[in-house]
MIGU-253571 format. One record per residue: residue number from 0; residue in one letter; x, y, z of N, C-alpha, C, O, CB in turn. Coordinates in steps of 0.2 Angstrom, whole numbers, m for minus. Each point is the difference from the previous one (the first is absolute). Glycine has a CB too. Layout:
BEGIN
NODE_resi_resn_n_xx_n_yy_n_zz_ca_xx_ca_yy_ca_zz_c_xx_c_yy_c_zz_o_xx_o_yy_o_zz_cb_xx_cb_yy_cb_zz
NODE_NUM_A_X_Y_Z_X_Y_Z_X_Y_Z_X_Y_Z_X_Y_Z
...
//
This chain:
BEGIN
NODE_resi_resn_n_xx_n_yy_n_zz_ca_xx_ca_yy_ca_zz_c_xx_c_yy_c_zz_o_xx_o_yy_o_zz_cb_xx_cb_yy_cb_zz
NODE_0_X_73_9_25_m6_5_0_m2_1_m7_4_1_m4_1_5_14
NODE_1_X_m12_m7_m11_m3_1_m6_m5_6_0_m4_0_5_6_m12_m8
NODE_2_X_m3_16_m2_m5_5_m1_m2_m1_m7_3_3_m4_1_5_13
NODE_3_X_m10_m11_m10_m2_m2_m6_m7_3_m2_m4_1_4_10_m12_m3
NODE_4_X_m6_14_m8_m6_2_m3_m3_m5_m5_4_m2_m4_0_14_6
NODE_5_X_m10_m14_m2_m3_m4_m5_m6_4_m3_m4_2_3_8_m13_3
NODE_6_X_m4_11_m13_m5_4_m3_m2_m4_m7_4_m4_m2_0_15_8
NODE_7_X_m10_m9_m8_m2_m3_m7_m8_1_0_m3_3_4_13_m11_m4
NODE_8_X_m13_5_m5_m7_1_m1_m4_m4_5_3_m4_4_m1_5_m16
NODE_9_X_m8_1_13_m4_m4_5_0_m7_m3_m1_m1_m6_m6_11_9
NODE_10_X_7_m15_2_0_m7_m2_7_m3_m3_0_m5_m2_m12_7_m1
NODE_11_X_17_2_4_6_m2_m2_4_m5_5_5_m3_m2_m4_14_m5
NODE_12_X_m3_m11_13_3_m4_5_4_4_5_4_m3_4_m4_m6_m12
NODE_13_X_m1_15_9_3_4_4_m1_m2_8_5_m1_3_m6_10_m11
NODE_14_X_m5_m10_10_m1_m2_7_3_m7_1_3_m1_5_m14_8_m5
NODE_15_X_10_m12_m5_3_m6_1_7_0_1_3_m3_5_m12_m2_m12
NODE_16_X_13_8_3_7_1_0_2_3_6_5_m2_4_m4_2_m16
NODE_17_X_m4_6_14_1_3_6_0_m4_6_4_0_5_m8_11_m10
NODE_18_X_m2_m15_6_m1_m4_5_6_m6_1_2_m1_5_m14_3_m6
NODE_19_X_14_m4_m5_5_m5_m1_7_3_3_3_m3_4_m9_m3_m14
NODE_20_X_8_12_7_6_3_2_0_2_8_5_m1_3_m4_5_m15
NODE_21_X_m7_m2_14_m1_2_7_2_m6_5_3_0_5_m12_8_m8
NODE_22_X_7_m14_1_1_m6_4_7_m2_m1_4_m2_5_m16_m2_m6
NODE_23_X_15_3_m5_6_m2_m2_6_4_3_5_m2_3_m10_m3_m13
NODE_24_X_4_12_10_5_5_2_m2_3_7_4_4_2_m1_m2_m14
NODE_25_X_m8_m4_15_m2_3_6_m1_8_m1_3_4_4_3_m13_3
NODE_26_X_m10_11_m12_m1_7_m1_m7_2_2_m5_m4_0_12_3_m10
NODE_27_X_m7_7_13_m7_3_1_m3_1_m7_3_2_m5_1_4_16
NODE_28_X_m11_m6_m11_m3_0_m7_m6_6_1_m4_0_4_6_m13_m6
NODE_29_X_m1_17_m3_m5_5_m1_m4_m1_m7_4_1_m5_3_7_13
NODE_30_X_m13_m9_m8_m4_0_m6_m3_7_m1_m4_3_4_1_m15_m3
NODE_31_X_5_16_m6_m2_7_m1_m7_1_m1_m3_5_2_14_m3_m7
NODE_32_X_m15_m7_3_m7_0_0_m3_2_7_m5_4_0_5_m12_m9
NODE_33_X_3_6_14_m2_2_7_0_7_2_m3_2_5_6_m13_m2
NODE_34_X_1_15_m7_1_7_2_m1_5_m6_1_6_1_6_m10_9
NODE_35_X_m9_1_m15_m1_4_m6_m7_3_m1_m1_5_m3_9_m12_m2
NODE_36_X_m13_4_9_m7_2_m1_m3_2_6_1_m3_6_m2_m5_m15
NODE_37_X_m4_12_9_m4_2_6_m6_m5_0_m2_m3_m5_5_16_4
NODE_38_X_m5_m14_7_m6_m5_1_m6_3_m2_m5_1_4_11_m6_5
NODE_39_X_m7_7_m15_m6_3_m3_m3_m4_m5_3_m4_m3_1_16_6
NODE_40_X_m11_m11_m5_m3_m3_m5_m3_5_m4_m5_3_2_3_m13_5
NODE_41_X_4_11_m13_5_m3_m4_7_1_3_1_5_3_m8_m5_m13
NODE_42_X_12_m4_9_6_1_2_4_6_m3_m2_2_m5_3_m14_6
NODE_43_X_2_16_4_4_6_m2_7_m1_2_1_m3_6_m11_10_m6
NODE_44_X_15_m4_m3_7_m1_2_1_4_6_m3_6_1_7_m7_m13
NODE_45_X_0_m1_17_2_3_5_5_6_m2_3_m1_m5_m4_m10_13
NODE_46_X_0_17_m5_5_5_m2_7_m2_0_2_m4_5_m10_12_0
NODE_47_X_12_m7_m10_7_m2_0_4_1_6_4_m4_2_m5_6_m14
NODE_48_X_1_4_15_4_1_6_m2_m4_6_5_m2_4_m4_14_m7
NODE_49_X_m7_m15_3_m2_m4_5_3_m7_m1_2_m4_4_m13_10_m2
NODE_50_X_10_m8_m9_3_m7_m2_8_1_1_3_m5_3_m12_3_m11
NODE_51_X_12_7_7_7_1_0_2_m1_8_5_m3_1_m4_11_m11
NODE_52_X_m4_m5_14_1_0_7_m1_m8_3_5_m2_4_m9_14_m3
NODE_53_X_m1_m15_m4_0_m7_2_5_m4_m2_3_m5_3_m15_6_m3
NODE_54_X_15_0_m6_5_m4_m3_7_2_4_3_m5_2_m9_5_m14
NODE_55_X_7_6_14_6_2_4_m1_m3_6_6_m2_3_m5_13_m9
NODE_56_X_m6_m12_10_m1_m3_6_2_m8_m1_4_m2_4_m13_11_0
NODE_57_X_6_m12_m9_2_m7_m1_7_m1_m1_3_m4_3_m14_3_m8
NODE_58_X_14_5_1_8_0_m2_4_1_6_5_m4_1_m7_8_m12
NODE_59_X_0_0_16_4_2_6_m1_m6_5_4_0_5_m5_13_m8
NODE_60_X_m4_m17_2_m2_m5_5_4_m6_m1_m1_m5_5_m10_10_m3
NODE_61_X_14_m6_m7_3_m7_m2_7_1_m4_0_5_m4_m12_m10_4
NODE_62_X_16_1_2_7_0_m3_0_m3_m7_3_2_m5_2_m2_16
NODE_63_X_m10_m5_m12_0_m4_m6_m8_0_m2_m4_m1_5_15_m6_m3
NODE_64_X_m13_8_m8_m7_0_m2_m1_m1_m7_5_0_m4_m7_8_13
NODE_65_X_m4_m9_m11_m2_m1_m7_m7_4_0_m4_0_4_10_m11_m6
NODE_66_X_m6_15_m3_m6_5_m2_m2_m2_m7_4_0_m5_0_9_13
NODE_67_X_m11_m10_m8_m2_m2_m7_m7_3_m2_m4_2_5_9_m13_m3
NODE_68_X_m5_13_m8_m6_3_m3_1_3_m7_5_m1_m3_m8_4_15
NODE_69_X_m2_m1_m14_0_3_m7_0_7_m1_0_3_m5_m7_m13_2
NODE_70_X_8_14_9_0_7_0_7_3_m1_4_0_5_m14_m1_3
NODE_71_X_12_3_m13_7_3_m1_0_7_4_6_1_2_m5_m7_m13
NODE_72_X_m6_9_12_0_6_4_2_m1_7_4_3_3_m12_2_m10
NODE_73_X_6_m11_10_1_m2_7_7_m4_0_4_1_5_m16_m2_m3
NODE_74_X_13_m3_m7_7_m3_0_6_5_0_5_m1_2_m11_m9_m8
NODE_75_X_4_16_2_6_5_0_2_2_7_5_2_1_m10_2_m12
NODE_76_X_0_m4_16_2_2_7_5_m5_3_4_2_4_m15_4_m3
NODE_77_X_10_m12_m3_4_m5_3_7_m2_m4_5_m2_3_m16_m3_2
NODE_78_X_11_7_m11_5_m2_m5_7_3_3_5_m4_0_m13_4_m9
NODE_79_X_9_6_12_6_2_2_3_m5_6_6_0_1_m9_12_m4
NODE_80_X_m1_m15_6_2_m5_6_1_m7_m2_2_m4_4_m9_12_3
NODE_81_X_4_m10_m13_0_m7_m3_7_m1_m3_4_4_m3_m16_m4_1
NODE_82_X_14_m7_3_6_m2_m4_m1_m5_m5_4_m2_m4_2_4_14
NODE_83_X_m13_m4_m11_m2_m5_m5_m7_2_m3_m4_2_4_12_m11_2
NODE_84_X_m9_8_m12_m6_1_m3_m2_m6_m5_5_m2_m3_m4_15_4
NODE_85_X_m7_m15_0_m2_m6_m4_m6_2_m4_m5_2_3_10_m10_5
NODE_86_X_m5_8_m15_m5_2_m4_m3_m6_m3_3_m4_m4_2_15_1
NODE_87_X_m12_m13_5_m3_m6_m3_m4_3_m6_m6_2_1_5_m8_11
NODE_88_X_4_5_m17_m3_2_m7_m3_m5_m4_3_m2_m5_6_11_5
NODE_89_X_m14_m12_3_m3_m6_m3_m5_2_m6_m2_6_0_3_m12_11
NODE_90_X_m2_2_m15_m5_1_m6_m7_2_4_m2_m3_5_8_m4_m14
NODE_91_X_m10_11_6_m7_1_2_m4_m6_1_m3_m1_6_4_12_m11
NODE_92_X_m1_m16_1_m4_m6_0_2_m4_7_m4_m2_3_3_2_m16
NODE_93_X_8_0_14_2_m3_6_m3_3_7_m1_m3_5_12_m1_m12
NODE_94_X_m11_11_7_m2_4_5_m8_m1_1_m2_m1_6_11_9_m8
NODE_95_X_m12_m9_m3_m7_m1_0_m2_m7_3_m4_m1_4_2_9_m14
NODE_96_X_6_m13_8_m1_m7_2_2_0_8_m4_m3_4_7_m2_m16
NODE_97_X_2_8_14_2_1_7_m6_3_4_m1_m2_5_14_3_m8
NODE_98_X_m15_4_0_m6_4_4_m6_m5_1_m3_0_5_7_11_m10
NODE_99_X_m5_m15_0_m6_m4_0_1_m6_5_m5_m2_4_3_4_m16
NODE_100_X_9_m3_13_1_m6_5_3_2_7_2_m4_4_0_m2_m14
NODE_101_X_m2_13_11_3_3_6_m5_m3_6_m6_0_0_11_10_m6
NODE_102_X_m1_m11_12_m4_m2_6_m3_6_3_1_6_m2_7_m15_4
NODE_103_X_m13_8_2_m3_6_4_5_4_3_4_m3_4_m15_m4_m2
NODE_104_X_11_14_m2_4_4_3_m3_4_6_m3_5_m1_9_m4_m10
NODE_105_X_m6_m4_17_m4_3_5_2_7_2_m4_3_4_2_m15_0
NODE_106_X_8_14_m5_2_6_2_m2_6_m5_0_6_1_10_m11_4
NODE_107_X_m14_2_m11_m3_5_m5_m7_m1_0_m4_5_m1_14_m5_m5
NODE_108_X_m13_m6_7_m7_m1_m1_m3_m3_7_3_m5_3_m1_4_m16
NODE_109_X_m8_2_14_m3_m3_6_m2_m7_m1_0_m4_5_m5_15_m2
NODE_110_X_4_m13_m9_m2_m7_m2_3_m2_m7_1_5_m4_m11_m4_12
NODE_111_X_10_m7_m9_2_m3_m7_m5_3_m5_1_2_m6_4_m12_11
NODE_112_X_m12_10_m3_m5_3_m4_1_7_m2_m1_2_m6_m7_m10_11
NODE_113_X_10_12_0_2_7_m2_5_1_m4_0_4_m5_m4_m1_16
NODE_114_X_9_m7_m11_6_0_m4_m2_m2_m7_2_3_m5_6_m6_14
NODE_115_X_m12_m2_m10_m2_m3_m6_m5_5_m4_0_0_m6_1_m11_10
NODE_116_X_m4_15_0_m5_6_m3_5_5_m4_m3_3_m5_m6_m5_14
NODE_117_X_15_2_m7_4_5_m4_4_m3_m5_4_3_m3_m3_3_13
NODE_118_X_m2_m13_m11_5_m3_m5_m1_3_m7_5_1_m4_m6_m11_11
NODE_119_X_m5_11_m10_m1_3_m6_4_7_m1_3_1_m5_m14_m8_4
NODE_120_X_10_11_6_3_6_0_8_m1_0_4_4_m4_m14_2_10
NODE_121_X_12_m10_m2_8_m2_0_2_m2_m6_6_2_m2_m7_m5_14
NODE_122_X_m2_m2_m15_2_m2_m7_0_5_m5_5_1_m4_m9_m12_7
NODE_123_X_m1_16_m3_1_5_m5_6_5_2_3_2_m5_m16_m3_4
NODE_124_X_14_2_7_6_4_2_6_m3_m2_4_3_m3_m10_1_13
NODE_125_X_7_m10_m9_6_m4_m2_1_1_m8_6_1_m2_m7_m9_12
NODE_126_X_m4_7_m13_0_0_m8_2_7_m2_3_0_m6_m12_m9_5
NODE_127_X_8_14_4_2_7_m2_7_2_2_2_5_m2_m14_m2_4
NODE_128_X_16_m8_1_7_2_2_4_2_m5_4_5_1_m5_m14_7
NODE_129_X_1_6_m14_5_3_m5_m2_7_m3_4_3_m3_m2_m15_0
NODE_130_X_m8_14_4_m2_6_m4_m2_6_5_0_5_m2_m5_m12_m7
NODE_131_X_5_5_16_m1_5_5_6_5_0_5_m2_m2_m13_m6_9
NODE_132_X_7_14_m5_5_5_1_m1_3_7_m1_6_1_2_m3_m14
NODE_133_X_0_m7_18_0_2_7_5_m3_4_4_m4_m3_m16_5_2
NODE_134_X_12_m1_7_5_m2_5_0_m8_0_5_m3_3_m5_14_3
NODE_135_X_m5_m14_m8_m1_m7_0_2_m4_m6_m1_m6_m1_m8_8_9
NODE_136_X_11_2_m13_0_m2_m7_7_m4_m2_5_1_4_m13_8_m7
NODE_137_X_8_m13_m2_6_m3_m3_5_5_m1_6_m1_2_m13_m8_m7
NODE_138_X_5_15_2_5_5_m1_3_3_6_6_1_0_m12_2_m10
NODE_139_X_2_m2_15_3_3_7_4_m6_3_6_2_3_m16_5_m2
NODE_140_X_9_m13_m2_4_m5_3_6_m1_m3_6_m1_3_m16_m5_0
NODE_141_X_10_7_m10_6_m1_m4_5_6_2_6_m1_1_m12_m5_m10
NODE_142_X_3_12_10_4_6_1_3_m1_7_6_2_2_m13_5_m9
NODE_143_X_3_m9_12_3_m1_7_5_m5_0_5_1_3_m16_2_2
NODE_144_X_10_m9_m9_6_m5_0_6_3_m3_6_m1_3_m15_m8_m4
NODE_145_X_9_13_m4_6_3_m3_3_5_4_6_0_0_m11_m2_m11
NODE_146_X_1_5_15_3_5_4_3_m2_7_4_3_3_m12_5_m8
NODE_147_X_6_m14_7_2_m3_6_8_m1_0_2_m4_m5_m14_m2_7
NODE_148_X_15_8_3_8_0_0_3_m6_3_6_m2_m1_m7_14_2
NODE_149_X_m3_m16_3_3_m6_3_m1_m6_m4_m1_0_m6_m2_5_17
NODE_150_X_4_m11_m8_0_m7_m3_m8_0_m3_m4_1_4_14_m6_3
NODE_151_X_m11_2_m13_m6_0_m2_m1_m6_m5_5_m3_m3_m6_15_4
NODE_152_X_m5_m15_m1_m2_m6_m3_m7_1_m4_m4_3_3_11_m10_5
NODE_153_X_m8_4_m14_m6_0_m3_m2_m7_m2_4_m3_m3_m2_15_m1
NODE_154_X_m8_m14_6_m2_m6_m2_m7_0_m4_m4_4_1_9_m8_10
NODE_155_X_m5_0_m16_m6_m1_m5_m4_m5_1_m5_m2_m3_12_7_m5
NODE_156_X_m6_m9_14_m4_m6_2_1_0_7_4_2_4_m4_m8_m15
NODE_157_X_m5_2_15_1_m1_7_5_m6_1_1_m2_6_m13_6_m5
NODE_158_X_15_m7_m6_5_m5_1_7_3_0_2_3_m5_m9_m11_m1
NODE_159_X_9_9_12_7_3_1_5_m5_2_5_2_3_m11_9_1
NODE_160_X_5_m17_m7_5_m5_2_6_0_m5_5_m3_2_m14_m4_2
NODE_161_X_9_11_m9_6_1_m5_1_7_m2_5_1_m3_m8_m12_m1
//
């Protein structure tokens, strides 16, 4: 039985790793992007109690799972139930390169073109990671990693073979 949290900057490879672990370990997979935002334009965060309820429903629906996202406020709801945390702490340049090369994410965007329209904004967001002071920041991720009580790993590249 595995209960895994994966977090890091946008473009760090969270979704790719979560999908890989989901297949390898037969884990239910939750991408926090799917419940962190209201379907509004411009986007607005879903109220935290609503996101918390959705996370709790997901956790109670599966014995083994992987939850991934950059939201330390949402990860905190799942942390008491998790036995493993993986922090993808890649350099900003690597995250930007990954974002440029990411496949179309149909669960987030209606088309590849819609996704690409947000690329400049996403790259700017990724670049701000070391200096932001919010729940998506490097500082918040470092603090979350340090406070996590279970088994934990930190990776500085997408190569986890060693």
